[in-house]
Each structure stands twice: as structure tokens, then as C-alpha cells.
RONUFI-495780 format. One record per residue (C-alpha): z, y, x; residue number from 0; residue in three letters. Coordinates in steps of 0.5 Angstrom, whole numbers. Example, Ala and Ser with C-alpha at 12.3 -4.5 7.8 and 13.67 -1.06 7.14 Angstrom:
// RONUFI-495780
ZANU     c3     c2     c1    n  res
ZANU     16     -9     25    0  ALA
ZANU     14     -2     27    1  SER
// end
This chain:
// RONUFI-495780
ZANU     c3     c2     c1    n  res
ZANU     36     88    -11    0  MET
ZANU     29     85    -11    1  GLU
ZANU     28     88     -4    2  LYS
ZANU     34     85     -2    3  ARG
ZANU     32     79     -4    4  GLN
ZANU     26     79      0    5  HIS
ZANU     30     81      6    6  ILE
ZANU     35     75      5    7  GLU
ZANU     29     70      4    8  LEU
ZANU     26     73     11    9  LEU
ZANU     33     71     14   10  LYS
ZANU     33     64     11   11  LYS
ZANU     26     63     14   12  MET
ZANU     27     66     20   13  GLY
ZANU     33     62     21   14  THR
ZANU     29     56     19   15  ILE
ZANU     24     58     25   16  PHE
ZANU     30     59     30   17  PHE
ZANU     33     52     28   18  THR
ZANU     26     49     29   19  GLY
ZANU     25     52     36   20  VAL
ZANU     32     51     39   21  THR
ZANU     32     44     36   22  GLY
ZANU     26     42     39   23  ALA
ZANU     27     45     46   24  ILE
ZANU     34     41     46   25  GLY
ZANU     31     35     44   26  MET
ZANU     24     35     48   27  ASN
ZANU     27     39     55   28  PHE
ZANU     34     37     55   29  PHE
ZANU     36     30     51   30  LEU
ZANU     30     26     51   31  THR
ZANU     28     27     58   32  PRO
ZANU     35     25     61   33  ALA
ZANU     36     19     56   34  ASN
ZANU     41     22     52   35  ILE
ZANU     42     21     45   36  LEU
ZANU     42     27     40   37  SER
ZANU     46     26     33   38  ALA
ZANU     45     23     27   39  GLY
ZANU     37     22     25   40  MET
ZANU     35     25     31   41  ASN
ZANU     39     20     35   42  GLY
ZANU     37     14     31   43  LEU
ZANU     29     17     32   44  SER
ZANU     30     17     39   45  GLN
ZANU     33     10     39   46  ILE
ZANU     27      7     35   47  THR
ZANU     22     10     39   48  VAL
ZANU     25      7     45   49  GLU
ZANU     25      0     42   50  LEU
ZANU     18      1     39   51  ALA
ZANU     16      2     46   52  GLN
ZANU     20     -3     50   53  SER
ZANU     20     -8     46   54  GLN
ZANU     13     -8     42   55  LEU
ZANU      9     -3     46   56  ASN
ZANU      8      2     41   57  LEU
ZANU      8      9     41   58  SER
ZANU     11     13     35   59  LEU
ZANU     12     20     34   60  SER
ZANU     20     22     34   61  MET
ZANU     18     28     30   62  GLY
ZANU     15     24     24   63  ALA
ZANU     21     19     24   64  LEU
ZANU     26     24     24   65  ILE
ZANU     23     27     17   66  PHE
ZANU     22     20     14   67  LEU
ZANU     29     18     16   68  TYR
ZANU     32     24     12   69  ASN
ZANU     28     23      6   70  ILE
ZANU     34     18      3   71  PRO
ZANU     39     23      6   72  ILE
ZANU     35     29      2   73  PHE
ZANU     36     25     -5   74  ILE
ZANU     43     24     -4   75  LEU
ZANU     44     32     -2   76  GLY
ZANU     40     34     -9   77  PHE
ZANU     45     30    -13   78  ILE
ZANU     52     32     -9   79  LYS
ZANU     50     39     -6   80  LEU
ZANU     44     42    -11   81  GLY
ZANU     37     43    -11   82  LYS
ZANU     38     50     -8   83  ASP
ZANU     41     48     -2   84  ALA
ZANU     36     42     -1   85  MET
ZANU     30     46     -2   86  ILE
ZANU     31     50      5   87  PHE
ZANU     34     44      8   88  SER
ZANU     28     40      7   89  PHE
ZANU     24     46     10   90  MET
ZANU     29     46     16   91  ASN
ZANU     27     39     17   92  VAL
ZANU     20     39     16   93  PHE
ZANU     19     45     21   94  VAL
ZANU     24     42     26   95  SER
ZANU     20     35     26   96  SER
ZANU     14     39     27   97  LEU
ZANU     16     43     33   98  MET
ZANU     18     37     36   99  ILE
ZANU     11     34     35  100  ILE
ZANU      8     41     38  101  ILE
ZANU     12     42     44  102  LEU
ZANU     11     38     50  103  PRO
ZANU     16     34     53  104  GLU
ZANU     19     37     60  105  GLY
ZANU     25     38     64  106  GLN
ZANU     29     44     67  107  PHE
ZANU     34     40     71  108  THR
ZANU     35     33     73  109  ASP
ZANU     43     35     72  110  ASN
ZANU     45     30     67  111  ILE
ZANU     51     34     65  112  LEU
ZANU     47     40     64  113  LEU
ZANU     42     37     60  114  ASN
ZANU     48     34     55  115  ALA
ZANU     51     41     55  116  ILE
ZANU     45     45     54  117  VAL
ZANU     42     40     49  118  GLY
ZANU     48     40     45  119  GLY
ZANU     49     48     45  120  VAL
ZANU     42     49     43  121  LEU
ZANU     42     44     37  122  ILE
ZANU     49     46     35  123  GLY
ZANU     47     53     34  124  THR
ZANU     41     52     30  125  GLY
ZANU     46     47     25  126  VAL
ZANU     51     52     25  127  GLY
ZANU     47     58     23  128  LEU
ZANU     43     54     18  129  SER
ZANU     50     52     15  130  LEU
ZANU     52     59     15  131  LYS
ZANU     46     61     11  132  MET
ZANU     47     56      6  133  GLY
ZANU     43     50      8  134  PHE
ZANU     43     44     13  135  THR
ZANU     38     41     18  136  THR
ZANU     39     34     14  137  GLY
ZANU     41     28     17  138  GLY
ZANU     49     27     18  139  MET
ZANU     49     35     17  140  ASP
ZANU     49     33      9  141  VAL
ZANU     53     27     10  142  LEU
ZANU     58     31     14  143  SER
ZANU     58     37      9  144  LEU
ZANU     59     33      3  145  ILE
ZANU     65     30      6  146  PHE
ZANU     68     37      8  147  SER
ZANU     67     40      1  148  LYS
ZANU     71     34     -1  149  MET
ZANU     77     34      4  150  THR
ZANU     77     41      7  151  GLY
ZANU     76     38     14  152  LYS
ZANU     71     41     19  153  THR
ZANU     64     39     19  154  VAL
ZANU     64     38     26  155  GLY
ZANU     70     33     26  156  SER
ZANU     66     29     21  157  TYR
ZANU     60     29     25  158  MET
ZANU     64     27     31  159  MET
ZANU     66     21     27  160  ALA
ZANU     59     19     24  161  LEU
ZANU     56     19     30  162  ASN
ZANU     60     14     33  163  GLY
ZANU     55      9     32  164  LEU
ZANU     50     13     35  165  ILE
ZANU     54     13     42  166  VAL
ZANU     55      5     41  167  LEU
ZANU     47      5     40  168  MET
ZANU     46      9     47  169  ALA
ZANU     50      4     51  170  ALA
ZANU     46     -2     48  171  THR
ZANU     39      1     49  172  VAL
ZANU     40      5     55  173  PHE
ZANU     47      5     59  174  SER
ZANU     54      6     58  175  VAL
ZANU     53     12     63  176  GLU
ZANU     48     15     57  177  SER
ZANU     53     13     52  178  ALA
ZANU     58     17     56  179  LEU
ZANU     54     23     56  180  TYR
ZANU     52     23     49  181  THR
ZANU     59     23     47  182  VAL
ZANU     59     30     51  183  ILE
ZANU     53     32     48  184  SER
ZANU     55     31     41  185  ILE
ZANU     62     34     42  186  TYR
ZANU     59     40     45  187  THR
ZANU     55     41     39  188  MET
ZANU     60     40     34  189  SER
ZANU     65     45     37  190  ARG
ZANU     59     50     37  191  VAL
ZANU     58     48     29  192  ILE
ZANU     65     49     28  193  ASP
ZANU     65     56     32  194  THR
ZANU     59     59     27  195  ILE
ZANU     60     55     21  196  HIS
ZANU     68     55     19  197  THR
ZANU     68     54     11  198  ASN
ZANU     74     50     12  199  HIS
ZANU     78     57     14  200  GLN
ZANU     80     61      8  201  LYS
ZANU     80     69      9  202  ILE
ZANU     82     75      5  203  THR
ZANU     77     80      3  204  ALA
ZANU     79     87      2  205  LEU
ZANU     73     91     -2  206  ILE
ZANU     73     98     -2  207  ILE
ZANU     69    101     -8  208  THR
ZANU     68    107    -13  209  THR
ZANU     65    102    -18  210  LYS
ZANU     70     96    -19  211  PRO
ZANU     68     94    -25  212  ALA
ZANU     61     93    -23  213  GLU
ZANU     63     90    -16  214  VAL
ZANU     68     85    -20  215  GLY
ZANU     63     83    -25  216  GLU
ZANU     58     82    -20  217  SER
ZANU     62     77    -16  218  ILE
ZANU     65     74    -22  219  SER
ZANU     57     72    -23  220  LYS
ZANU     57     69    -16  221  SER
ZANU     64     66    -15  222  LEU
ZANU     69     62    -19  223  TYR
ZANU     75     66    -15  224  ARG
ZANU     81     71    -18  225  GLY
ZANU     81     78    -16  226  MET
ZANU     86     83    -16  227  THR
ZANU     84     91    -16  228  VAL
ZANU     89     96    -13  229  LEU
ZANU     88    103    -14  230  PRO
ZANU     87    107     -7  231  SER
ZANU     85    114     -5  232  VAL
ZANU     80    116      1  233  GLY
ZANU     85    119      7  234  ALA
ZANU     80    124      9  235  TYR
ZANU     76    125      3  236  SER
ZANU     82    125     -2  237  GLY
ZANU     77    122     -7  238  LEU
ZANU     80    116    -11  239  PRO
ZANU     77    109    -11  240  SER
ZANU     79    102    -12  241  SER
ZANU     81     96     -7  242  THR
ZANU     79     89     -9  243  ILE
ZANU     83     84     -6  244  MET
ZANU     80     77     -6  245  ILE
ZANU     81     70     -2  246  VAL
ZANU     75     66     -1  247  VAL
ZANU     73     61      4  248  THR
ZANU     68     63     10  249  ARG
ZANU     63     59      7  250  TYR
ZANU     63     63      1  251  GLU
ZANU     63     70      5  252  LEU
ZANU     56     71      5  253  TYR
ZANU     55     70     -2  254  ASP
ZANU     61     75     -3  255  LEU
ZANU     58     80      1  256  GLU
ZANU     51     80     -2  257  GLN
ZANU     54     80     -9  258  ALA
ZANU     59     86     -7  259  ALA
ZANU     53     90     -4  260  ILE
ZANU     48     89    -10  261  GLU
ZANU     53     92    -15  262  ALA
ZANU     55     98    -10  263  ASP
ZANU     51     99     -3  264  GLU
ZANU     56    104     -1  265  LYS
ZANU     62     98     -1  266  VAL
ZANU     66     97      5  267  PHE
ZANU     69     90      6  268  ILE
ZANU     74     89     11  269  ASN
ZANU     75     81     12  270  VAL
ZANU     82     78     15  271  LEU
ZANU     84     71     17  272  PRO
ZANU     89     68     12  273  THR
ZANU     93     62     14  274  HIS
ZANU     96     59      8  275  SER
ZANU     95     60      0  276  VAL
ZANU    100     58     -5  277  THR
ZANU     98     57    -12  278  GLY
ZANU     91     55    -15  279  HIS
ZANU     85     56    -11  280  PHE
ZANU     79     53    -14  281  ALA
ZANU     76     47    -11  282  SER
ZANU     69     46     -9  283  ASP
ZANU     68     41    -16  284  ASP
ZANU     71     47    -20  285  GLU
ZANU     66     52    -16  286  GLN
ZANU     60     47    -18  287  ARG
ZANU     62     46    -25  288  SER
ZANU     62     54    -26  289  PHE
ZANU     55     55    -23  290  LYS
ZANU     52     50    -27  291  VAL
ZANU     55     53    -33  292  LYS
ZANU     53     60    -31  293  SER
ZANU     46     58    -30  294  ARG
ZANU     46     55    -37  295  MET
ZANU     49     61    -40  296  THR
ZANU     43     65    -37  297  LEU
// end
């Protein structure tokens, strides 16, 4: 178990580094050179840098501004999402800001449409992977995740809504054309995020194991979800086993898989799409309350 925890930590650290690199490339090589704004705090930082340069003749660090603008967002995140997710989110923003400072600005193409699309894809990939691993890239991601958990709507749709102000700022600071390409970039980013991170979707997991009690107990410690245990038999081996059926959100799938594997390394998990659920399905508030009570009993 300790070895697996180390592996998961390495995965999260790898995701943070990957997000920092892709985000910095998207900003420094595609969006900023083409005068296209990114979403959230990145876009606000781009505007601040441009205004400081044009109005006050001051040269500000965009990476440093991104980090500073995220501080109040982190405070809200600690309150609404918990410290575990925010610790990695803080590290994520720090590495992303540092990479933007370290990597020099450049430009691969003069085609503004390609810059908008590729920049959106690069940043959206990092955001989506971060959310899938259980943390955020700060800024609008945190606000969008909070609203998504409250309403069940997609993270990407909220990011589109919250970034409407960024589009208006792009039209004011740069041009209407820049604003239109900013819309394309943000839309591309939101679609990539929803493709990778689909926590609003419910799925059914069929867990086949020879240790149903251990697996069920391990899952119960991580998730507040009901389970049904069905007797089963291996078609080829003829050995008895059990199939645990459980409905979760895609956001919870990662925790479910880790909990099951911790109890039974030979577990087999089949994930199926679920179109609708009738009956009680625990809300995010109930899930958070359950986790708080679990920590208090440890």
C-alpha cells in the first residue's frame, strides 16, 4: 500500500509538471504573441501586463501576477473544497507560474486561428488532467468546480460563463478581432476539459473480486455510495467470486479504483456508462460530510 501511495504521489507530481509545461507553452508561444487572452487569472494577468506596459511603461511579470491573483481563490478553495485538493492546486499554480517565467516567449505560426486553437488545447489538457487527478490549476477552475459540484453541470460550461468578462476585456484592451479569437480559444479549452474531466456523468462499476468484504470495506472508507454484492462464477476457471455493483460519478472513479485495488490487487473492474439513476444518489455535500466524519473517527 505504501508503494502504491508513492506511485500515486509521483503521478500527481508528474501531472503538475506536465500542466506547468503545457500551460507555459500555450501562453508564451501561442496566445500571448497573438494577443489572444487565456481564461481566468491567466487572462487577467495578460491584461494587467499590457495595461501596465502601454499606460505606465512598466514591465511586469505575468507569471508572478498569475500566482498573486490566485491567492484569494485558494482561500475560497480551502473553505469549499478542502485542504487536500488545494495543497496540490497551490503547487500546480506555483509550477505553472514558474514555467511561464522561465520559458521565453516565441511564436511557431503567424496564423491567429491556429494560435487560438492550439493554445486552448494545450491549456485545456493540463486543466482537465489536473481535475481528473483531484486538484485544479487555480483561478476560474476552482470557482467552476465549486459551482459544478453544487449544480451538477459541467465544469467547462461554467468556465465559459465566467470567462465572458475576459472576452469583453480583450475587446477593450486589444481589439474586437482579438476578443473573437479569445472566444475560440476559451471554447476549445472548455471542450477539452469536458472531454477529459466529466465529473457530471454517472457511471456503473462492476467489480469482480474474490475478496468482496475487504473490497467493500475499503470502498466504504473512501466513498459514500451504496453497493450491491452479486454472487458470480468464473466461466473458464469455474471458481466462485463476487461482483460488486456501484454507481458513482466519473470524478469519483479514480478514488474507487484505488480503494478496490488496495484491498485486492487482482480485482477486475468494468466501467459502464449510466444514463439515469432513480432513487437517492448522495450529493457532494453529503460526500464531504461523510469524509469529515471519517477523518474524525480515525
